[in-house]
Structures are given as structure tokens and as C-alpha cells.
C-alpha positions as CSV (number, residue, x, y, z in Angstrom):
1,M,113.5,162.3,186.6
2,D,114.2,163.5,190.1
3,K,117.7,164.1,191.5
4,Q,117.8,160.7,193.3
5,Q,116.8,158.8,190.1
6,L,119.3,160.7,188.1
7,M,122.1,159.9,190.5
8,A,121.1,156.2,190.6
9,F,121.2,156.2,186.8
10,I,124.5,157.9,186.5
11,T,126.0,155.5,189.1
12,M,124.7,152.5,187.2
13,T,126.2,153.7,183.9
14,F,129.5,154.9,185.6
15,S,130.0,151.5,187.3
16,K,129.6,149.6,184.1
17,R,131.9,151.9,182.2
18,F,134.5,151.9,185.0
19,I,134.6,148.1,185.0
20,Q,134.8,148.2,181.2
21,L,137.8,150.5,181.2
22,R,139.6,148.4,183.8
23,K,139.0,145.1,181.9
24,E,139.9,146.6,178.5
25,H,143.3,147.6,179.9
26,Q,143.6,144.3,181.7
27,F,144.1,146.0,185.0
28,T,143.6,144.5,188.4
29,Q,141.6,146.7,190.8
30,Q,144.9,147.7,192.5
31,E,146.4,148.7,189.2
32,M,143.3,150.7,188.4
33,A,143.5,152.4,191.8
34,D,147.2,153.3,191.2
35,K,146.5,154.6,187.6
36,V,143.8,157.0,188.8
37,G,145.4,157.8,192.2
38,M,142.9,156.4,194.6
39,H,142.6,153.6,197.2
40,I,141.6,150.2,196.0
41,T,138.6,150.3,198.4
42,Q,137.2,153.2,196.3
43,V,137.6,151.2,193.1
44,R,135.6,148.4,194.7
45,R,132.9,150.8,195.8
46,Y,132.6,152.3,192.3
47,E,132.4,148.9,190.7
48,S,129.7,147.6,193.1
49,D,127.6,150.8,192.8
50,Q,128.2,151.6,196.5
51,S,129.8,155.0,195.8
52,Q,129.6,157.8,193.2
53,P,132.7,159.6,191.9
54,S,133.2,163.3,192.5
55,I,133.7,165.6,189.5
56,E,137.4,165.7,190.3
57,I,137.6,161.9,190.2
58,L,135.6,161.7,187.0
59,K,138.1,164.1,185.4
60,K,141.1,162.1,186.7
61,I,139.7,158.9,185.2
62,A,138.9,160.6,181.9
63,V,142.4,162.0,181.6
64,A,144.1,158.8,182.7
65,F,142.3,156.7,180.1
66,N,141.8,159.4,177.4
67,V,138.0,159.2,177.5
68,T,135.4,161.9,178.0
69,T,133.4,162.3,181.2
70,D,130.3,162.1,179.1
71,W,131.3,158.6,178.0
72,L,131.8,157.6,181.7
73,I,128.3,158.6,182.8
74,F,126.0,158.4,179.8
75,E,124.9,155.6,177.5
76,D,125.8,156.1,173.9
77,D,122.2,156.9,172.8
78,E,121.9,159.5,175.5
79,R,124.8,161.6,174.2
80,E,123.4,161.9,170.6
81,L,121.5,165.0,169.6
82,P,118.2,164.6,167.8
83,N,118.8,165.0,164.1
84,N,117.0,168.3,163.8
85,L,119.2,169.8,166.6
86,Q,122.4,168.4,165.1
87,L,121.7,170.1,161.8
88,K,120.9,173.4,163.6
89,F,124.1,173.3,165.6
90,E,126.1,172.5,162.5
91,A,124.6,175.6,160.8
92,V,125.5,177.7,163.9
93,T,129.1,176.8,163.4
94,Q,129.0,178.6,160.0
95,L,127.9,181.9,161.6
96,P,130.3,184.6,162.7
97,E,131.8,184.2,166.1
98,D,129.9,187.1,167.7
99,E,126.6,185.6,166.5
100,Q,127.6,182.2,167.8
101,R,128.3,183.8,171.3
102,V,124.8,185.3,171.2
103,I,123.2,181.9,170.4
104,E,125.3,180.3,173.2
105,S,124.1,183.0,175.6
106,L,120.5,182.4,174.6
107,I,120.8,178.6,175.1
108,D,122.5,179.2,178.5
109,G,119.6,181.5,179.5
110,M,117.0,178.9,178.6
111,I,118.8,176.2,180.5
112,V,119.0,178.5,183.6
113,K,115.3,179.3,183.3
114,H,114.4,175.7,183.0
115,Q,116.6,174.7,186.0
116,T,115.1,177.6,188.1
117,K,111.6,176.4,187.3
118,Q,112.5,172.9,188.4
119,L,114.0,174.1,191.6
120,V,111.0,176.3,192.4
121,S,108.5,173.5,191.6
122,G,110.6,171.1,193.8
123,I,110.4,173.6,196.7
124,N,106.6,174.0,196.4
125,T,105.9,170.3,196.4
């Protein structure tokens, strides 16, 4: 999935969740804007998929409604770890803290390596 597809996907999910939050709290668009601290025009843009929230706005919404930013941008099945990884992460929590930090560093390194490969391959195409 390229960056444009990812952003389109996030926007679609965000818009749906944003509307869901507003309706669950029985807020008008103006009340939603006031709660989060934005202009009503921006609420309308988010709900109609015409705009994407910044990280700061995502955080404000998450704090205001006591939800996670993951919940705002990902479908439920996308946030779940495959069973084999879930079991491994649970086992890691039983390790001493210093060993947990080593594993976390290894994972971070692998993620950076993967992202670098993606960037380089994107430049070369």
C-alpha cells in the first residue's frame, strides 16, 4: 500500500469514527467543534472526507473523548496482533526489564530497516 492509499484509508476510517463519536455523544457539529477546540468547518471537512486531521488534532479528539488514536484511525481487526505474536509479546513481559529494552531496540531497528528499504525503493522507481 503506497502513502496515498494509506492516507485515503486512514481518512475513510477516521471520518467514520469521528461521526460515530459525535453521534454517540449526541453532539451537533458545533458542539463537537467546541468540545475539541476547532471550527465547525473543520468538523464538516472531517466528516465528509475532505480533510485529514493532524497528529495534534487526533490527540485532542482522543483526550476529549477518552479513546485511543488507534481507535480513531484503524478498524478493529487491524489493531489486533496475530495470535503467534500476541503470545510472544506476552512472554516478553515476563522477562527482566533490561532484556525487554533489548527486544524493543531490536524491533525498532527492524522497523527502521524496513522503512528505509521502502523509501529507497520508492526513490528508485
